[in-house]
N, C-alpha and C positions, 0 to 999 in steps of 0.2 A: 207571746211578747215578753213575759217575765223571764223565760229561758234565754231569749235573745239578749235582754239587758244583762243577765248574769254572765253570758258568754263574752259580751263586749267588755264588761267590767273586769274580766280576768286577764285581758290583754294589758301588758305594761303600757303606761301612758305614752312614753316616748315612741313605742312601736305603733300604737294606735294613731298618734299624730302624724307619723311619717306615712303610714298607709293612707290615711284620710287626705293628706296633702296631695299625694299622687292621684288618688281617685277624683278629688275635687278639680284638679287641673285638667284631667282627662275629660271630665264632664263639661268643663268650660269650653274646651276645644270641640267637643262633639255635639253639644246642645245649643243650637243657634238662638233659641228664645231665651234660654237662661243667660247666655253670654250677652245678648242684647240688653236684657234688663239691668245687668250689672253695669254695662257700658253707659246706658242712659243715666243711671243714678250717679255714677261717678262723674259724668259730664256735667250734671246739674251742680255738683259740688266743685267743679272746675279742677279736678285732679285725675282725670282719666289718662291712662296710658295702657298699652297692652301688658306691660310688666305688672302694673298695678292690678289689672283685671285678673291675671293669673294668680297673683299673691292673695287677692281677696277670695277667689274661688277655693284655693287651698285652705285658707283660714276658716271659711264658711263650712267646709266639709268637716273640719276639726270640731267646730262649734256644734254641728249636728250630732256627733257621737260622744262629745264630752258630757252632755247631760245624762244619757243613760249610764255612762261610765261612773259619774258621780253618784247617781241613784243606786247603782249596784254595789259600789265599794263601801258605802256607809260613811258616816260623819267623821269618825276619828282618822280613818285612812285619808280622807280628803283634806282634813285640817293639817296633816303632816306636810302637805304640799302647798299650803296656803299661808300667806303672810300679808302684812299691811305696811304701807309707808309709815314712817315715824309721825309725820304730820297728820296722816289719816287716823292713826291710833289716838293722837291727842284730840283731834276734832270730835271723834265719836265719844271718847271718854267725857269730854266737856258736855256734849249734847245729852248723853245718858244721865249724867249727874245733875243736869238742870231739872230733871223730872218732867220735862215737856214731852209731848208726843213727837215722834220723828217720822218723816216721810223720806224714804230713799227713792230717788229717781234713777233708774238703771236702764239705759237704752240697750238695744240689741247689739252689744259689743262685748267681746271676750267671752267669759263663761259666767253668766249672771246667776248660775245655780249655786255657786260656792259662797257668795257674799253673805246671804242670810245665816248659813251655818256658822261662818266665822264670827259674825257679830253676836249671834246667840251664845256661842261658846265662851266668848271673852267678856260679855257684858250682861247677859241675861240668865246664865246658868244658875239654877237653884233660886231663882226669883219668880215672882208671879207675872212679870211682864212677858209679853209675847211679840213675836215678829210674824206678821201676816204677809203672805206672798200672794198678790193678786195674779191670777192666771185665767186664761180663756179655756174653757172646757172643750176638749177635742170633739169633733163631730163623730169620729169613729168610736163606737161604743167600747171596743176592746182596748182603746187607749185611755179611756177616762179614769179608771181606777189606777192604772199604772202611773199616769202623769200626776195625778193628785197625791197618791200615797208616796211616790218617789220624792216629793218635796217635804214630807213630814219628818220632823226631827225635834229634838228636845227644845222647847220654847219657839219652834217654828211651825206655823200652820198654814196650809194652802187655803186661799179664799177665792172661790170661783167668781168669775165676772158676771154675776147675776144678782138679783135682789138678796138672796140668801148670803152671798159673799159680801155684799155691801154692808149688810147688817152686822156681819161678823167683824168687819174692819172697823166700823163705827164703835162697836163695843170695845174692841181692843184699844183704839185711840182714846177712848174716854178714860181708860185706866193708865194713860201714859205709855201706851205701847208703841210699836213700830210697824210700819207698813212699807212694803217694797212694790213699786209699780214700774212697768215698762212704759214710759211716756211717749214713745214713738210708735206705739201700736195703734192701728186705725180703730177708732171707737165705733160703736153701733149708732144707728139713727137716733138723733136727739141728745147724744152724749158728747158732742164736739162742736167745734167751730172751724171755719175755713181761714187759715192764716198761712203766711209763707214759711216754707222750709227749703233751704237751698234755692231760693228764688222762684219757687212754684207753690201755688196754693195747695195745702194739704189739710185734710180733715183731721183736726187735732183734739185729743181728749181734754176735757176741763175738770174731770173728776179729781185728780190730785190737787189741783188749784183750789177747788171748793173745800176739800178736806183740810188743806193747809190753812185756809182762812178761818174755817169753822173752829178748828182746834188750836189755832195759833202755834202750829207745829214748826219744829226746826226742819228745814228742807235741805237735803244733802244730795248732790249729784255723785253717783258712785259707779265705778266700773272695775271689774275683776279681769285684768289683762293676763293673758297667758305668757309665761316665760319659760326658760329652760328647766327651772326647778318645779314648776307647777303654775301657780297663779299669784299675782300681787294685787291687793286691793288699793285703789286710788280714790280718794274722796275729796270733795270741796263743798263748802257751805254755799248755798244760794242766798245771797243777801238782798235779792230783789224784794222790794216792798209791793205786795199785791195791791192792785188798784180797785179790784171788784169788777172791773170791766173784762169780760170773758175774752174778748178779742185781743186786747192789749196784753193781758197776762199770758194767754196762750202763745202769742207771738214772742213774748220775752222768754218763755220756756223753750220754744223752738230755737231761739238764738243760742240758748245755753246748750241745747242738744247739738247744734251745729259745731259749736266750739269744742265740745267734748269729743265728738266723732272725729273731727279733723286733727285732733291731737294724736290719734291712733287709728287712722282710716283703714288700715289693712285688716283689722279685726272686727270691722262693722259688717252687719248683715245687709249688704248692698243689693242683694237679689230680692229683698222684701218689697212687695207691691205697696209701698207707702202712700202712693198718690191715688189709690183706687177710691171710688165713690161708693159708700155703703148703700145698701138697698133702702130706698125711701128718702134718700138725701139728694138735694138738688145742688148741682155744681154751681159755683159762683160765675157770673158773667165775666168773660175775659176783657 
């Protein structure tokens, strides 16, 4: 696997994207179940068309190989291709200078691997503050060390989605650190609530909401969109006042996710089985 990551990372990014787009669109045409999942999710959002489906498939294929490309290239090479909007730089600068903990909500859109590196390089370098990236440990043993170590960078640490990782995140937030979470990932049993997402009930994590409440953290919605030169970071502060009601707060978070995704739907992971029911969880009555 390490050899494969190295080989992928040696391909020029523009070439890798072109090849991935072609293969992704071929997969969309040749894999009925894959095509149907994308279609169903786009229909839920009210934006389905055959052209959109093909575009999404191409972008998802790029997303799949950009992560190993980023891991194999290393931080400085990636940062040369990464920039942030002026208002994004201003927002993060203000949040970091406040001294408060920060929670970045980053849905499965664009290349979410580059944002922690970019933030750490510009605001955390040579400081004691850390950026913890919550990730789900792969089931395949040969992927575990690769996925974890691939996210290690100066001031950036991977935090596994288990008790050990939760303790690590809490320790970092207590010292005014930063955590990045994929809020549209299906949580495990007991870690979420059923609330609407694009008009259908989806089991939604409450972990980032509890952290934000406990640490009075600044919550920022972030996305690293790919463009011709690499990636551009877009951020906006979530000014919603948490109520303490898990269902109300999770529903508000999902509305934010909907808004964020619909701004750049082509780069979202529409093939993800977002509406699955985790083991041990009971579906709500329709």
